[in-house]
C-alpha positions in Angstrom: 20.3 -1.3 6.3 18.1 1.8 5.9 14.3 1.4 5.3 12.4 3.1 2.5 8.6 3.4 3.1 6.2 3.8 0.2 2.7 4.9 1.1 -0.2 4.6 -1.3 -3.8 5.7 -0.9 -6.2 3.6 -3.0 -9.7 4.8 -3.9 -10.8 2.0 -6.2 -7.4 1.9 -7.9 -6.4 -1.7 -7.2 -5.7 -2.5 -10.8 -3.1 0.2 -11.1 -1.5 -1.0 -7.8 -1.5 -4.7 -9.0 0.1 -3.6 -12.3 2.8 -1.3 -10.8 3.7 -2.9 -7.5 3.4 -6.7 -8.2 7.2 -7.0 -8.7 8.4 -4.4 -6.3 11.9 -5.3 -5.2 12.3 -5.9 -1.5 15.7 -4.3 -1.4 17.6 -1.7 -3.4 21.2 -1.0 -2.7 21.3 -0.3 1.1 17.6 0.0 1.5 14.8 -2.3 2.6 11.6 -1.3 0.8 8.3 -1.4 2.7 5.0 -0.7 1.0 1.9 0.5 3.0 -1.5 0.6 1.3 -4.2 2.7 2.8 -7.5 1.6 1.3 -10.4 4.1 1.1 -13.0 1.6 -0.1 -12.2 -1.7 1.6 -11.3 -3.9 -1.4 -11.0 -7.6 -0.5 -8.9 -8.1 -3.6 -6.5 -5.4 -2.5 -6.3 -6.7 1.0 -5.5 -10.2 -0.3 -2.8 -8.8 -2.7 -1.2 -7.0 0.3 -1.3 -10.1 2.5 0.2 -12.3 -0.3 3.0 -9.8 -0.9 3.6 -9.0 2.8 2.6 -5.3 2.3 1.0 -3.4 5.1 -2.7 -2.8 4.5 -5.0 -0.3 6.3 -8.7 0.1 6.1 -10.8 1.4 8.9 -14.1 1.8 7.3 -14.0 5.6 6.9 -13.9 7.3 3.5 -11.5 10.2 3.6 -9.5 12.3 1.1 -6.0 11.4 0.0 -4.3 13.9 2.4 -6.3 12.7 5.4 -5.5 9.1 4.5 -1.8 9.8 4.3 -2.0 11.3 7.7 -2.8 7.9 9.1 0.9 7.0 8.7 
């Protein structure tokens, strides 16, 4: 199976992430779907959401722009 990675940068946008990615399928056709969330704020709610849903969560304490955060991949 192939792997499809989805990378999101959150800057206080956890409500939109909860709403849109709560029921993300784990597979689609021949793809395994993996979600990585890069948190620019350090939200405990977002970290817990990722842990419960087995999504990758990154927060290193530095506030960056969206492009710089995506470069963490």
